N, C-alpha and C positions, 0 to 999 in steps of 0.2 A: 653614561655608565660612569660609576664610580671610579676613582683612580684605585681603588682596592681590586674592584674587580681585575680593573687591567691590569694589576700589577699581578695578580694570582693566574688571569689568563699569559701573561708574557711567561709566569715562575714556567708553567707549567710545558711552555711550547718549548724553551731551554731545556727542560729535561728531558722532555723526547726526542727531541736533538740529540743531544746527547747520547741517553739512551741505544738511539737509531745507530749512531755511527760507531759505535762499542757494538753493539748487535751486528753490526756490517763490517769490521775490522776484526770480527772475531771470525766474520764466515769465510773472507777473503781467506783469512792466513792457517784453516782449517782446509778451505782448498786446495791451495798449494801445498799445504805438506803431505793430505790423504793421499795413497799411491794413487796411482791410477786404471793401472790394472791391478787387482786383487787378486791372489792367487792360494792355491793351498787346500789350509782347513777351511779359509771362507769361503769355499764354493760344495763344501763338502754340506749334504743334504741331514740334517739333525732331528730325531726325531726321541727326545727326551734319555737319551745317550742308548736308542738302540740303532745299528746299522736298517738303513731304510732305501731299497732303491729310490731313484730317483721318477720312476713312473707312477710309485705308489707314492708318493710323496706331490703330492701337485691340491693346488686348492682354488678355484674360481673366483678372481679376486672382482666378478661384478659381484658374486652371490657371497662373499665374506660377512657383510655386513648388512644384508638383508633382511636376513629376518629379524635382526633384533630393531631393526629402524621402523620395518611393516605393521610388528608388535606392540611397540614402544609407542610411535605415534600416529598409530590408525587412525584413532578419533580426528586428531589436527590435521591429517593427510587427504581428511574424508571432508573434515568442514572448508577447508585450501581450497580439494580439487574442485568445488562445488564452485566456488568463488572466483574463481579463476578465468579470465579471458585470455589470455595468451599473448595479451599487448604490450608490450614492452612500455610503453607510454604509461597504464594502470599500474607497471608496479612502481616508476617512477616519482607518480605522484603520491603511491600509496609511501613510500620512504622517504618524500620531504614531507610529506606531513606528519611522518613520528619522529623525525627531525625537528619537526618547526614542535612539537610537543614537549620532545627531552629539552630544547634547547629552552624551549618558556619553564620550566621544570627546576632546569638551573639556574636559572635565572633568581627564578622564586624563595629557591634555600638559600642563593649565593645574597 
């Protein structure tokens, strides 16, 4: 491996560590500053400025994006469902193969 390649990998690793640390620090700060039990208007139901009782304002979370995903990716889901074996080792081998191809492509570009 060339020295330039290792230098680029090291730079990316350092930048990733810095950005991860910064994000983690901001998340810890926000968690410390945020109120533990929000109250008042935060718990009121908001429906485009209209008063709405909580009994009428509910969405089944399992069905929130269900129609979108089923309609948009129907052909992809059908193709994947046909080749899906349900065995975790199969998924692991596919993931390793895709990572190997990506690594080789990345190395070819560098």
